[in-house]
C-alpha positions as CSV (number, residue, x, y, z in Angstrom):
1,M,0.5,-8.8,55.8
2,E,-3.0,-8.2,57.2
3,Q,-6.3,-8.0,55.3
4,T,-9.9,-7.2,56.0
5,C,-13.1,-6.7,54.0
6,W,-16.4,-5.0,54.9
7,R,-19.7,-4.5,53.2
8,S,-21.4,-1.3,54.3
9,P,-24.8,-0.1,53.1
10,S,-26.0,3.3,52.0
11,N,-28.7,5.0,54.0
12,I,-31.6,7.2,53.2
13,A,-32.1,10.2,55.5
14,L,-35.6,10.9,56.7
15,V,-34.7,14.1,58.4
16,K,-32.0,15.6,56.2
17,Y,-28.6,16.8,57.2
18,W,-27.9,19.9,55.1
19,G,-25.4,22.4,56.4
20,K,-22.4,21.9,58.6
21,H,-19.8,23.6,60.8
22,G,-16.4,22.8,62.2
23,N,-14.8,19.6,61.1
24,Q,-17.7,17.8,59.5
25,L,-20.2,18.5,62.2
26,P,-23.9,18.8,61.4
27,A,-25.9,22.0,61.7
28,N,-29.0,19.9,62.6
29,P,-29.6,16.3,63.7
30,S,-30.6,13.7,61.2
31,I,-32.1,10.3,61.2
32,S,-32.0,7.7,58.5
33,F,-33.0,4.2,57.4
34,T,-30.0,1.9,56.8
35,L,-30.4,0.1,53.5
36,H,-29.6,-3.5,52.5
37,N,-29.1,-3.9,48.7
38,A,-27.3,-0.6,48.0
39,Y,-23.9,-1.1,49.4
40,T,-20.1,-0.8,49.0
41,E,-17.7,-3.7,49.5
42,T,-14.2,-2.6,50.4
43,Q,-11.2,-4.9,50.9
44,I,-7.8,-3.7,52.2
45,V,-4.6,-5.7,52.1
46,A,-1.9,-4.1,54.2
47,H,1.7,-4.9,53.4
48,P,4.6,-3.6,55.6
49,T,6.6,-0.9,53.8
50,S,9.9,0.8,54.3
51,I,8.6,4.0,52.7
52,R,8.7,6.9,55.2
53,G,7.0,10.3,55.2
54,G,4.1,9.5,53.0
55,L,1.0,7.4,52.5
56,S,1.3,4.5,50.1
57,I,-1.8,3.1,48.5
58,D,-3.1,1.3,45.3
59,F,-6.8,1.7,44.6
60,L,-9.2,-0.2,42.4
61,F,-12.8,0.7,41.9
62,D,-14.9,-2.1,40.3
63,G,-11.6,-3.8,39.4
64,E,-10.1,-0.9,37.5
65,P,-7.7,1.9,38.6
66,N,-9.4,5.1,39.5
67,E,-7.0,7.9,40.1
68,V,-9.6,10.5,41.0
69,F,-11.0,8.3,43.8
70,A,-7.4,7.3,44.8
71,N,-6.4,10.9,45.3
72,K,-9.5,11.6,47.4
73,I,-8.6,8.6,49.6
74,R,-5.0,9.7,50.0
75,Q,-6.1,13.1,51.0
76,F,-8.6,11.6,53.5
77,L,-6.1,9.2,55.0
78,A,-3.6,12.1,55.5
79,T,-6.2,13.8,57.7
80,I,-6.7,10.8,60.0
81,V,-3.2,9.5,60.6
82,S,-3.5,10.6,64.2
83,Y,-6.3,8.1,64.6
84,F,-4.3,5.3,62.9
85,P,-0.5,5.7,63.3
86,F,0.1,2.5,61.4
87,L,-0.8,4.2,58.1
88,H,2.8,5.3,57.7
89,Q,4.1,1.8,58.2
90,Y,2.0,-0.1,55.6
91,H,1.2,0.0,51.9
92,L,-2.6,-0.4,51.5
93,Q,-4.0,-2.2,48.5
94,I,-7.7,-1.1,48.5
95,D,-10.3,-2.7,46.3
96,S,-13.8,-1.3,46.3
97,R,-17.0,-1.8,44.4
98,N,-20.6,-0.6,44.6
99,S,-23.8,-2.4,44.0
100,F,-25.4,0.8,42.6
101,P,-24.4,3.8,40.5
102,H,-22.0,6.2,42.3
103,S,-22.3,10.0,42.5
104,A,-25.9,9.8,41.4
105,G,-27.6,10.9,44.6
106,I,-27.9,7.5,46.3
107,A,-25.4,8.4,49.1
108,S,-22.5,6.4,47.6
109,S,-20.1,8.4,49.8
110,A,-22.0,7.1,52.8
111,S,-21.5,3.5,52.0
112,S,-18.0,3.8,50.6
113,M,-16.6,5.9,53.5
114,S,-18.2,3.8,56.1
115,A,-16.8,0.6,54.5
116,L,-13.4,2.2,54.4
117,A,-13.6,3.3,58.1
118,L,-14.7,-0.1,59.2
119,C,-11.8,-1.7,57.4
120,L,-9.3,0.7,59.0
121,C,-10.7,0.0,62.5
122,S,-10.5,-3.8,61.8
123,L,-6.9,-3.5,60.7
124,E,-6.1,-1.5,63.8
125,Q,-7.6,-4.3,65.9
126,Q,-5.5,-6.9,64.0
127,F,-2.3,-5.0,64.6
128,N,-3.2,-4.7,68.3
129,G,-4.2,-8.3,68.7
130,Q,-7.8,-7.4,69.5
131,E,-10.9,-9.2,68.2
132,E,-14.1,-7.8,69.9
133,Q,-16.2,-5.5,67.8
134,N,-17.9,-3.7,70.6
135,E,-19.6,-0.4,71.0
136,A,-16.3,1.5,71.1
137,F,-15.3,-0.1,67.8
138,F,-18.4,1.0,65.9
139,R,-18.3,4.4,67.6
140,K,-14.8,5.0,66.3
141,A,-15.8,3.7,62.9
142,S,-18.7,6.2,62.9
143,I,-16.4,9.1,63.8
144,I,-13.9,8.2,61.0
145,A,-16.7,7.7,58.5
146,R,-18.1,11.1,59.4
147,L,-14.7,12.8,58.7
148,G,-14.9,11.4,55.2
149,S,-18.6,12.0,54.5
150,G,-21.0,13.3,57.1
151,S,-23.9,10.9,56.3
152,A,-21.5,7.9,56.4
153,A,-21.5,8.2,60.2
154,R,-25.0,6.7,60.1
155,S,-24.3,3.7,57.7
156,V,-22.3,1.9,60.4
157,F,-25.5,0.9,62.3
158,P,-28.4,-1.3,61.4
159,A,-32.0,-0.4,60.7
160,A,-32.0,3.3,61.8
161,A,-29.4,5.7,63.0
162,V,-29.3,9.2,64.5
163,W,-26.5,11.6,63.9
164,G,-26.4,15.0,65.6
165,R,-27.0,16.3,69.1
166,H,-30.6,16.6,70.1
167,I,-32.0,17.4,73.6
168,D,-34.6,14.6,73.3
169,L,-31.9,11.9,72.9
170,P,-29.3,12.2,75.7
171,N,-26.8,9.8,74.0
172,S,-26.8,11.7,70.7
173,S,-23.7,13.4,69.4
174,D,-22.4,15.6,66.6
175,E,-19.2,13.5,66.6
176,Y,-20.8,10.2,65.8
177,A,-24.1,8.4,65.0
178,I,-26.0,6.1,67.3
179,P,-28.4,3.3,66.6
180,F,-32.1,4.1,67.0
181,A,-34.7,1.6,68.2
182,M,-37.9,1.7,66.1
183,H,-41.3,0.1,66.2
184,P,-41.3,-3.3,64.5
185,I,-43.4,-2.0,61.6
186,F,-40.6,0.2,60.4
187,H,-38.2,-2.7,60.3
188,T,-40.4,-4.1,57.5
189,Y,-40.1,-0.9,55.4
190,Q,-39.2,-1.3,51.7
191,D,-37.2,1.3,49.7
192,A,-37.8,1.2,46.0
193,I,-35.0,3.3,44.5
194,L,-36.1,4.6,41.1
195,I,-33.2,5.6,39.0
196,V,-34.5,8.5,37.0
197,N,-31.0,9.5,35.9
198,R,-27.7,7.6,36.4
199,S,-25.5,10.6,35.6
200,E,-23.3,12.2,38.2
201,K,-24.9,15.1,40.1
202,A,-24.5,18.6,38.8
203,V,-23.2,19.7,42.2
204,S,-21.5,17.8,45.0
205,S,-23.1,17.5,48.4
206,R,-20.0,19.1,49.8
207,V,-20.7,22.3,47.8
208,G,-24.3,22.1,48.7
209,H,-23.5,22.1,52.4
210,Q,-21.2,25.1,52.0
211,L,-24.0,27.1,50.4
212,M,-26.0,26.9,53.6
213,N,-23.3,29.1,55.3
214,T,-24.8,32.1,53.5
215,H,-28.3,30.8,52.8
216,P,-31.1,33.4,53.6
217,Y,-33.3,30.6,55.1
218,A,-30.7,28.7,57.0
219,A,-31.9,29.6,60.5
220,V,-35.5,28.7,59.9
221,R,-34.4,25.5,58.2
222,Y,-32.5,24.4,61.2
223,Q,-35.4,25.2,63.5
224,Q,-37.7,23.2,61.1
225,A,-35.3,20.2,61.1
226,N,-35.1,20.1,64.9
227,E,-38.9,20.1,65.1
228,H,-39.3,17.4,62.4
229,F,-36.6,15.4,64.2
230,R,-38.6,15.6,67.5
231,Q,-41.8,14.6,65.8
232,L,-40.2,11.7,63.8
233,I,-38.5,10.0,66.7
234,D,-41.9,9.7,68.4
235,I,-43.5,8.4,65.2
236,L,-40.8,5.8,64.6
237,Q,-41.1,4.6,68.2
238,N,-44.9,4.5,68.1
239,G,-45.3,2.9,64.7
240,D,-47.5,5.7,63.3
241,V,-47.1,5.0,59.5
242,E,-49.7,7.7,58.6
243,A,-47.9,10.5,60.4
244,F,-44.6,9.3,58.9
245,V,-45.7,10.3,55.4
246,P,-46.0,14.2,55.5
247,I,-42.8,14.8,57.5
248,V,-40.7,12.6,55.2
249,E,-42.0,14.1,52.0
250,N,-41.7,17.6,53.4
251,E,-38.1,17.0,54.4
252,A,-37.3,15.8,50.8
253,L,-38.9,18.8,49.2
254,T,-37.3,21.2,51.7
255,L,-33.9,19.9,50.8
256,H,-34.4,20.6,47.1
257,G,-36.1,23.9,47.8
258,L,-32.9,25.0,49.7
259,M,-30.8,24.1,46.7
260,M,-33.1,26.0,44.3
261,N,-33.0,29.2,46.3
262,S,-29.4,29.2,47.3
263,S,-26.8,31.4,45.6
264,P,-25.8,30.1,43.2
265,S,-28.8,27.9,42.8
266,F,-29.1,24.3,41.6
267,I,-32.0,22.3,40.3
268,L,-31.2,18.6,40.7
269,L,-34.7,17.4,40.1
270,H,-35.6,15.9,36.7
271,P,-39.0,16.4,35.0
272,N,-39.5,12.6,35.5
273,T,-38.8,13.0,39.2
274,L,-41.9,15.3,39.4
275,H,-44.0,12.9,37.3
276,I,-43.2,10.1,39.7
277,I,-44.0,12.3,42.8
278,Q,-47.4,13.2,41.3
279,K,-48.1,9.5,40.5
280,I,-47.3,8.5,44.0
281,R,-49.5,11.1,45.6
282,Q,-52.4,10.2,43.3
283,F,-52.0,6.5,44.1
284,R,-51.9,7.2,47.8
285,Q,-55.1,9.3,47.6
286,E,-56.9,6.5,45.6
287,T,-55.7,3.6,47.8
288,Q,-55.2,5.2,51.2
289,L,-52.0,3.1,51.5
290,P,-49.1,4.6,53.6
291,I,-46.7,5.0,50.6
292,C,-44.4,8.0,50.4
293,F,-41.4,9.3,48.7
294,T,-38.1,10.9,49.7
295,L,-35.1,12.2,47.8
296,D,-31.4,12.6,48.4
297,A,-29.4,15.4,46.7
298,G,-30.2,14.1,43.2
299,P,-33.1,13.3,40.8
300,N,-33.7,9.7,41.9
301,V,-36.7,8.8,44.0
302,H,-36.9,6.6,47.1
303,I,-40.3,5.1,47.7
304,L,-40.9,4.0,51.2
305,Y,-43.7,1.6,52.4
306,P,-44.4,-1.3,54.8
307,D,-43.7,-4.7,53.3
308,A,-47.3,-5.8,54.0
309,Y,-48.4,-3.7,51.1
310,S,-45.8,-4.9,48.6
311,Y,-48.3,-7.0,46.7
312,R,-50.2,-3.8,45.7
313,I,-47.3,-1.3,45.5
314,V,-44.8,-3.3,43.5
315,P,-47.2,-3.7,40.5
316,F,-47.9,0.0,40.7
317,I,-44.2,0.8,40.5
318,E,-43.6,-1.6,37.6
319,T,-46.5,-0.4,35.5
320,A,-46.9,3.3,36.4
321,L,-43.5,4.5,37.5
322,L,-40.8,2.5,35.7
323,P,-41.5,4.3,32.4
324,Y,-40.1,7.4,34.0
325,C,-36.8,5.7,34.9
326,E,-33.7,5.5,32.8
327,H,-33.9,2.1,31.0
328,R,-36.6,1.2,33.6
329,Y,-33.9,0.7,36.1
330,W,-34.7,0.5,39.8
331,I,-33.3,-1.1,43.0
332,A,-35.6,-3.1,45.2
333,D,-34.2,-2.2,48.6
334,R,-35.3,-2.4,52.3
335,V,-34.4,-1.5,55.8
336,G,-31.3,-3.5,56.5
337,K,-29.2,-5.0,59.3
338,G,-26.2,-2.8,58.9
339,A,-22.5,-3.3,57.9
340,T,-21.0,-6.8,57.9
341,Q,-17.5,-8.1,57.8
342,L,-16.9,-10.5,55.0
């Protein structure tokens, strides 16, 4: 019997990945902040089995059987047996839990699939008598995570990660993410995640990506994403918190605009999402503080700002914005240090 446990965080994309080709390859490069408090913990206990010709797993989510998730994991494992031949030789007892609501647009697939990928890579090392978690280890984990959920490729790395080939970053790749070195100011960034609605999204991200295949604005979107990416990597390296704001907000609104004018179209924003956005912009205009918002494919709002301004921004969130959240629920998160083995 072998066992391992990893905690892997979610991430929030600054330049959005929306649209893909081939086997989970991105149509444009993306860059994200890795979070700290929004995470998935996954434990796998591997027991030798005499069963042949199939994959044997038991799966618990938050301590309870979840056959929907279990079936998804079985299907995923079946696609990666060539990476992990031991999967046919062991029964996997998988126990997973989230620190935040799943399927509500906070990239739960990114944290869950990266945690699963890291566990599988750790088990492989144990079976092979290896211990070192080097660059090759995390690169393989990023590849496996990507095959389960594209954005999961980025959650493997601390602080910030880039996924997708771009000419300005010679080491970048469509196959896996790489860590990205930022100016120290961005390491202090807070992410206040305002939970406008905890319900599952009306449309999965997988379906949303597929809609880009026939989207009338796909080509111009990919051109825009590449230009925003080029601008943002300079901003993140130079520490320009003022220039950071318009690009990040434009990327968020573009993502939802693409969903609204796809066919069929989807509106994932909630009226309270728009109220929060208006309040943030008004507060920024009045205070001249470098606070901004971004969104994933859901109604919930991520508020990004340097920690130095927390003393002014947190009271604003608590008094002006929480009334628009479901049960006043929010997650005080920040740029984190990446996945950790427990």
